[in-house]
C-alpha positions as CSV (number, residue, x, y, z in Angstrom):
1,M,-8.1,-11.4,24.3
2,S,-8.6,-7.7,25.0
3,A,-11.8,-6.4,26.5
4,G,-13.9,-9.1,24.9
5,I,-12.4,-8.5,21.5
6,P,-10.8,-11.7,20.1
7,D,-7.1,-11.7,19.2
8,F,-6.0,-12.1,15.6
9,S,-6.0,-15.7,14.7
10,D,-3.1,-17.5,13.1
11,A,-5.0,-17.6,9.8
12,Q,-5.5,-13.8,9.9
13,R,-1.9,-13.1,10.7
14,E,-0.9,-15.4,7.8
15,Q,-3.3,-13.6,5.5
16,V,-1.7,-10.2,6.4
17,S,1.8,-11.6,6.1
18,S,0.9,-12.9,2.6
19,L,-0.4,-9.5,1.5
20,L,2.8,-7.9,2.8
21,R,4.9,-10.4,0.9
22,Q,3.0,-9.6,-2.2
23,R,3.4,-5.8,-1.7
24,Y,7.1,-5.7,-0.7
25,G,8.4,-8.9,-2.4
26,K,9.9,-10.1,0.8
27,A,8.8,-11.3,4.3
28,V,8.0,-8.4,6.6
29,S,8.1,-8.8,10.4
30,L,4.5,-8.6,11.7
31,E,4.2,-7.9,15.4
32,L,1.3,-8.4,17.8
33,A,0.5,-5.5,20.1
34,D,-2.4,-3.8,21.9
35,S,-3.7,-0.3,21.3
36,E,-6.0,1.7,23.5
37,L,-8.8,3.2,21.4
38,Q,-11.9,5.1,22.1
39,L,-14.5,3.0,20.3
40,G,-17.4,5.4,20.6
41,T,-17.9,9.0,21.5
42,G,-17.5,9.6,25.2
43,E,-16.5,6.0,25.8
44,A,-13.5,5.0,27.9
45,L,-10.4,3.7,26.2
46,T,-10.6,0.0,25.2
47,S,-7.6,-2.2,24.7
48,C,-7.7,-3.7,21.2
49,P,-5.5,-6.4,19.6
50,T,-3.3,-4.8,17.0
51,L,-1.0,-5.9,14.2
52,Y,2.0,-3.7,13.6
53,W,4.7,-3.6,10.9
54,S,7.2,-1.1,9.6
55,E,8.5,-0.8,6.0
56,R,10.0,2.0,3.9
57,S,10.2,4.5,6.8
58,A,6.4,4.1,7.5
59,H,4.8,2.3,10.5
60,F,1.4,0.6,10.1
61,V,-1.2,-0.5,12.6
62,V,-4.4,-2.6,12.1
63,C,-6.5,-2.7,15.2
64,R,-9.3,-5.2,15.8
65,V,-12.2,-3.3,17.4
66,A,-14.8,-6.1,17.4
67,K,-15.1,-9.7,16.1
68,D,-15.2,-8.6,12.4
69,R,-14.3,-4.9,12.6
70,Y,-10.9,-3.3,12.0
71,R,-9.4,0.2,12.0
72,C,-6.1,1.1,10.4
73,Q,-3.5,3.9,9.9
74,F,0.0,4.5,8.9
75,Y,2.4,7.1,10.2
76,Y,5.9,8.4,9.9
77,S,6.0,10.3,13.2
78,D,3.6,11.5,16.0
79,A,2.9,14.6,13.9
80,E,2.5,12.8,10.5
81,Q,-0.3,10.2,10.8
82,Y,-2.7,9.1,8.0
83,G,-5.8,7.0,7.6
84,T,-7.5,5.6,4.6
85,G,-10.5,7.9,4.7
86,R,-12.7,5.1,6.0
87,P,-13.3,4.7,9.7
88,E,-13.7,0.9,9.9
89,Y,-13.7,-2.2,7.8
90,D,-15.5,-5.5,8.2
91,D,-13.0,-7.4,6.0
92,L,-9.4,-7.7,7.2
93,G,-8.0,-8.2,3.7
94,E,-9.7,-5.2,2.3
95,C,-8.5,-3.1,5.3
96,V,-4.9,-4.1,4.8
97,L,-5.0,-3.7,1.0
98,T,-6.6,-0.2,1.3
99,L,-4.0,0.8,3.9
100,L,-1.1,-0.4,1.7
101,R,-2.6,1.5,-1.3
102,A,-3.1,4.7,0.7
103,Q,0.5,4.6,1.9
104,S,1.7,3.9,-1.6
105,D,-0.3,6.8,-3.0
106,H,1.1,9.0,-0.2
107,E,4.7,7.9,-1.0
108,R,4.2,8.5,-4.7
109,A,2.7,12.0,-4.0
110,K,5.6,12.9,-1.8
111,A,8.1,11.8,-4.5
112,L,6.2,13.8,-7.2
113,S,6.0,16.9,-5.0
114,G,9.7,16.7,-4.5
115,I,10.3,16.6,-8.3
116,S,7.9,19.5,-8.7
117,A,9.8,21.5,-6.1
118,V,13.0,20.9,-8.0
119,G,11.4,22.0,-11.2
120,A,9.9,25.1,-9.6
121,A,13.3,26.2,-8.3
122,D,14.4,26.7,-12.0
123,A,11.4,28.9,-12.7
124,G,13.4,32.1,-12.2
125,D,14.3,32.4,-15.9
126,D,12.0,32.8,-18.8
127,E,13.4,30.0,-20.9
128,Y,11.0,27.1,-21.5
129,K,12.6,23.8,-20.4
130,G,9.7,21.4,-21.1
131,P,8.0,19.1,-18.6
132,V,9.8,17.0,-16.0
133,I,10.1,13.4,-17.3
134,I,10.1,10.7,-14.8
């Protein structure tokens, strides 16, 4: 237990593992960790139980900040960190699903921008080549 915040239960860890199996079609290693977070403006850092996993070059964390409150993010590096647009969740399943969707959307957008960049490189001539088909 961290600073009065209960650890993730076995049932909660299994719930997250199940969601990850559904998303990736395989078992994903889920690790327990602690994260130091500032839970309120001007407050000291608080140690919070955290679930961590890594898949498809992305790293994910879900932090338990109170009995039924969670924060999450995914990142590729220290400089490339993303959230879901929502500061906290009161349902663990919704938190994890939203995080997985946000990362999937980000991965898709990166792939499409890569395709667009390739198409834009050919824009030097005036010949119409039609849309890029995926």
